[in-house]
Structure formats: structure tokens, C-alpha cells
C-alpha positions in Angstrom: 86.8 -3.6 -15.8 87.6 0.1 -16.3 87.0 2.5 -13.5 83.4 3.8 -13.6 83.1 7.5 -14.1 79.8 8.7 -12.7 78.5 12.0 -14.0 75.2 12.0 -12.2 74.0 13.4 -8.9 73.3 11.2 -6.0 69.9 11.7 -4.3 70.9 13.6 -1.2 69.0 15.7 1.2 69.8 19.0 -0.7 68.7 17.4 -4.0 65.4 16.4 -2.5 64.9 19.9 -1.1 65.6 21.3 -4.5 63.3 18.9 -6.3 60.7 17.9 -3.7 58.8 14.7 -4.3 55.1 14.5 -3.6 54.8 14.0 0.2 52.9 10.7 0.0 55.5 9.2 -2.4 58.5 10.5 -0.5 57.3 8.6 2.5 57.1 5.4 0.5 60.5 5.6 -1.2 62.4 6.4 2.0 61.0 3.3 3.5 64.0 0.9 3.2 61.9 -2.1 2.3 60.8 -0.4 -0.9 64.3 0.1 -2.1 66.6 -2.3 -3.9 68.9 -3.9 -1.4 72.5 -2.9 -1.9 71.7 -0.3 -4.6 72.3 3.4 -4.7 69.5 5.6 -6.0 70.6 8.4 -8.4 69.3 11.1 -10.7 70.4 12.2 -14.1 69.4 15.4 -15.8 68.7 14.3 -19.4 67.4 16.8 -22.0 66.0 19.0 -19.2 64.2 16.1 -17.5 65.2 14.4 -14.2 65.5 10.6 -14.5 65.6 8.4 -11.5 67.4 5.1 -11.4 69.2 2.6 -9.1 72.7 1.3 -9.6 74.5 -1.6 -7.9 77.0 -4.3 -8.2 80.2 -4.6 -10.3 81.0 -6.6 -13.4 79.6 -6.8 -17.0 76.6 -4.4 -17.2 72.9 -5.3 -17.2 70.1 -2.8 -17.7 66.6 -3.8 -16.3 63.6 -2.0 -17.8 60.2 -2.3 -16.2 56.8 -2.3 -17.9 53.9 0.2 -18.2 52.9 1.3 -14.8 55.9 -0.3 -13.1 58.9 1.1 -11.2 62.4 0.0 -10.2 60.8 -1.9 -7.3 59.4 -4.4 -9.7 62.9 -5.9 -9.9 63.5 -6.3 -6.2 63.5 -10.1 -6.4 66.0 -10.2 -9.3 68.2 -7.1 -9.1 70.2 -7.9 -5.9 71.0 -11.4 -7.1 72.1 -10.2 -10.5 74.2 -7.4 -8.8 76.3 -10.2 -7.2 77.9 -10.7 -10.6 77.1 -7.6 -12.7 76.9 -3.9 -12.7 73.1 -3.4 -12.7 71.2 -0.3 -13.7 67.5 -0.1 -13.0 65.7 3.0 -14.3 62.2 4.4 -13.6 60.9 5.1 -17.1 59.9 8.7 -17.8 56.6 9.5 -16.1 57.0 6.5 -13.8 58.1 6.3 -10.2 60.5 9.2 -9.4 61.3 10.0 -13.1 59.8 13.2 -14.5 57.6 13.2 -17.6 59.4 14.0 -20.8 58.2 17.1 -22.7 57.6 15.0 -25.7 57.6 11.2 -26.1 55.4 10.2 -28.9 57.1 6.8 -29.4 59.0 4.1 -27.7 62.3 5.4 -29.3 62.2 8.4 -27.0 61.8 6.1 -23.9 64.7 4.0 -25.2 66.9 7.1 -25.7 66.2 8.1 -22.1 67.4 4.8 -20.8 70.4 4.9 -23.2 71.2 8.3 -21.6 71.4 6.6 -18.2 73.5 3.8 -19.6 75.9 6.3 -21.2 76.2 8.3 -18.1 77.2 5.2 -16.2 79.5 4.0 -19.0 77.4 0.8 -19.2 78.2 0.0 -22.8 77.8 -3.4 -24.5 75.2 -4.3 -21.8 72.6 -7.0 -21.7 69.2 -5.4 -21.5 66.3 -7.2 -19.8 62.9 -5.8 -20.5 59.5 -6.7 -19.1 56.3 -6.0 -21.1 56.7 -2.4 -22.4 60.3 -2.6 -21.2 60.9 -5.4 -23.7 59.9 -2.9 -26.5 62.1 -0.3 -25.0 65.0 -2.7 -25.0 64.4 -3.8 -28.6 64.4 -0.2 -29.8 67.6 0.5 -27.8 69.3 -2.4 -29.6 68.2 -1.0 -33.0 69.1 2.6 -32.3 72.4 1.8 -30.6 73.9 -1.6 -31.5 77.1 -0.6 -29.7 75.2 -0.3 -26.4 73.3 -3.6 -26.4 75.1 -7.0 -26.7 72.1 -9.1 -25.8 68.3 -8.9 -25.1 66.1 -10.8 -22.7 62.4 -10.1 -23.6 60.3 -11.0 -20.7 56.6 -11.1 -21.8 57.4 -8.3 -24.3 54.4 -6.4 -25.5 53.4 -5.2 -28.9 53.5 -8.0 -31.5 50.1 -9.7 -31.6 46.4 -8.6 -32.0 45.5 -9.9 -28.6 48.4 -8.0 -27.1 47.3 -4.8 -28.9 43.9 -5.2 -27.2 45.6 -5.6 -23.9 47.7 -2.4 -24.6 44.5 -0.4 -25.0 43.2 -1.7 -21.7 46.5 -1.0 -20.0 46.5 2.6 -21.4 43.0 3.1 -20.1 44.1 1.9 -16.7 47.1 4.3 -16.9 44.6 7.2 -17.3 42.2 6.0 -14.6 45.0 5.0 -12.2 43.0 2.6 -10.1 46.1 2.0 -8.0 45.4 5.2 -6.2 42.5 3.5 -4.5 44.6 0.6 -3.4 47.8 2.4 -2.4 46.7 3.8 1.0 45.9 0.2 2.0 48.7 -1.5 0.1 50.2 -3.3 3.1 46.8 -4.8 4.0 46.1 -5.8 0.4 49.5 -7.3 -0.1 49.6 -9.3 3.1 46.1 -10.7 2.6 45.4 -13.7 0.4 42.0 -12.1 -0.6 43.7 -8.8 -1.2 46.4 -10.3 -3.5 43.8 -12.2 -5.4 41.7 -9.0 -5.9 44.7 -6.8 -6.8 46.7 -9.3 -9.0 44.1 -11.7 -10.4 43.2 -9.3 -13.2 46.8 -8.4 -13.7 47.6 -11.7 -15.3 49.2 -13.3 -12.3 48.7 -17.1 -12.5 48.7 -17.7 -8.7 48.3 -14.5 -6.6 48.6 -16.6 -3.5 52.2 -17.5 -4.4 53.2 -13.9 -4.8 55.4 -12.9 -1.8 53.6 -10.2 0.3 56.5 -7.8 0.3 56.9 -8.1 -3.5 53.2 -7.7 -3.9 53.4 -4.5 -1.9 56.3 -3.2 -4.0 54.2 -3.7 -7.2 51.3 -1.7 -5.6 53.5 1.2 -4.6 54.2 2.6 -8.1 50.7 3.0 -9.7 49.6 5.5 -7.1 52.5 7.8 -7.5 53.5 8.0 -11.1 53.8 11.4 -12.7 51.8 10.4 -15.8 51.9 6.9 -17.5 49.6 8.0 -20.3 52.5 9.3 -22.3 54.2 5.8 -22.2 50.8 4.2 -22.9 50.4 6.3 -26.1 54.0 5.4 -27.1 53.2 1.8 -26.6 50.0 1.9 -28.7 51.9 3.8 -31.5 54.6 1.1 -31.7 54.6 -2.0 -33.9 57.9 -3.9 -33.5 57.1 -6.3 -36.3 58.3 -3.8 -38.9 61.9 -3.7 -37.7 62.6 -7.0 -35.9 65.0 -8.0 -38.7 67.2 -5.0 -37.7 67.8 -6.3 -34.1 71.6 -7.0 -34.3 72.2 -9.0 -31.1 71.3 -12.4 -29.6 67.9 -12.6 -27.8 66.1 -14.8 -25.4 62.3 -14.7 -25.2 61.1 -15.5 -21.7 57.4 -16.1 -21.0 54.9 -17.1 -18.4 53.1 -20.2 -19.7 49.8 -18.9 -18.3 50.2 -15.2 -19.3 46.7 -14.0 -20.4 47.9 -10.5 -21.1 50.7 -11.1 -23.5 50.1 -14.7 -24.6 52.8 -17.3 -25.3 51.7 -17.1 -29.0 53.3 -13.7 -29.0 56.5 -15.1 -27.5 56.5 -17.7 -30.3 56.1 -15.0 -32.9 59.0 -12.9 -31.4 61.2 -16.0 -31.2 60.4 -16.9 -34.9 61.1 -13.5 -36.2 64.2 -13.0 -34.1 65.6 -16.5 -34.6 65.7 -16.7 -30.8 64.9 -19.4 -28.3 61.7 -19.2 -26.3 61.7 -20.4 -22.7 58.3 -20.7 -20.9 57.8 -20.9 -17.2 55.0 -23.1 -15.9 52.4 -21.9 -13.5 53.4 -18.3 -14.2 51.5 -15.3 -15.7 52.4 -11.8 -17.0 54.3 -10.7 -13.9 56.8 -13.5 -14.2 59.7 -11.4 -12.8 57.8 -11.4 -9.5 55.9 -14.7 -9.7 58.9 -16.9 -10.4 62.0 -14.9 -9.9 64.1 -18.1 -9.3 63.3 -19.4 -12.8 63.8 -16.0 -14.4 67.2 -15.7 -12.7 68.3 -19.1 -13.9 67.2 -18.3 -17.5 68.9 -14.9 -17.4 72.2 -16.3 -16.1 72.2 -19.1 -18.6 71.6 -16.6 -21.5 74.3 -14.2 -20.3 76.8 -17.1 -19.9 76.0 -18.2 -23.5 77.2 -14.8 -24.8 80.7 -15.5 -23.6 
């Protein structure tokens, strides 16, 4: 593998002083348990906007893209294992986590371009992109916009294709405005480490079995929603997107990965994606919309198998 030329700034103390984070969020992200093990957190100035991401590992590149309301912490059960074999980039989408809001982002293309900017800065060309929910749409658009940058796609409960999904997108956008996570965040540890708390926080979120969600991972999912800059921009971009019109332009192999009990983005949508893309659909039993956290072992096996099939 060619030496990696990094043209971004590490997040150091001077950088944090120059661009201070909200105090409540800074206290969260400096807590080691809410960072990706073995990863370095970095920032990239892209079109005048600071984008935050984590980078780790060495080998063929992977890009992991979270969903609406998510953060890099959503990948904490998958990213370290994948980094044992790959160079892994995990961005906070604009307006999420520690990434600033873009001045204008009317569609998913702009979100895809932002993540492509990170991949270009890290020389992560010809990468496999793995997108969850909204992140699946972002990955799809990246493949259409820049075929040279994406050699394969894993769509994990990708949003956007069915009427039921469109209704769920409206709900998710409303939640992005209301930000109910702010009410939970001060008590996130208690909620995450209580069976009753996990059921209350994640039952509505499409998790098939909240009791099976590991407490530390549950807490990581609860960190982000309280501290995003503004997820409404991404929500509007999601509502404005209809991937059905351009699926025939996706140039690379794909894998559709779905929770069999997903009641947010149903398996029927996965079947439609698979049919239109000519891709296999793999479902995970006893698993809902947050499959990357509910069954990371099964997701990891599916991802590794797909990447190996690309040669």
C-alpha cells in the first residue's frame, strides 16, 4: 500500500482552543469510552466547514457512514474489528457530532461530497463504503458521483426507497427538529445501563430486542442526539431524495444488509434495493433498524464476506 499523505489537522489542544466545542459535548467526547478504540480523531477544513472524523487501521480502505441523528460512535462495535484488516474512515456527517453545519446542503449529494472530501484527503480511493440508513443513501450517491472512489457498497437498512420508509423519514425529520435526545442525554448512563431505560429509549427506534443491546453501545447511541449542531439540514436532504431514479447508474457491486424485524425501513425496501441493483439481500434474524449495534457480529461477518468477494 502506498504511504498515506495526511493533509488534515489532528485534533490537538490548540485546535480545540481555536474551535471550542460546546462544554457539555466536549466533556463527552474526551471520555475515552465514547471514542473508537485505536482510532485517531481528526478534522478537515472543507469548503469553509470543519468536518470531524476518525481514522484507524491499515489496508484496503473502508468508509463507514452513519444515519440521520448518528455519530461516529454508532460504529464502535464494528470499526475496531474492521481496522484490523483495513484503513477505516468514520466521519461525523455535517451537522452531526463534531462536524459543523454546511452553509447549504439541499440534497444528499452535498453530504456525499463532504464525505468524499474526507476520503480524498486521506487518499482512500477505490474504497468500500458501508452506509447505515441515511448513510446508505450518502454512499449510493458517492458511488454515482465518483465511480473512481467507490469499488463496493454495503447498504445497511438504507433509507429512501419505499412509501413506508418515506413516512418514517418524515418522523425522523420531526425528531431531528424536536431533539428529544436532549432530555435523555443528562441521564444517558442510567438509561443505557437499565433494562427499562433501554426499552424506553430504543423500543421506538426500531430495535428488535433492546435488552440485548450492550449498555456501553446503548450509551454511545444516546450521546449524539443531544449535541448535534443541526440535523434538520440532513433531514431535509433525506426527504428531498429519491434514489429510485438513479439506481441504474450505481456502477459497483452492492450488498443489501437488513434486520429481519426492522419496522423503520422494512425488509420489503431491502428487496426493492436488491432487485433494482441486482444485488444480494442478507437479512439478520431478531434484529431491527439499528442492526450495526444490535448484531455487530453478524454484520461483521457479512461485510467481511462481501469485501472478500470483490477480490
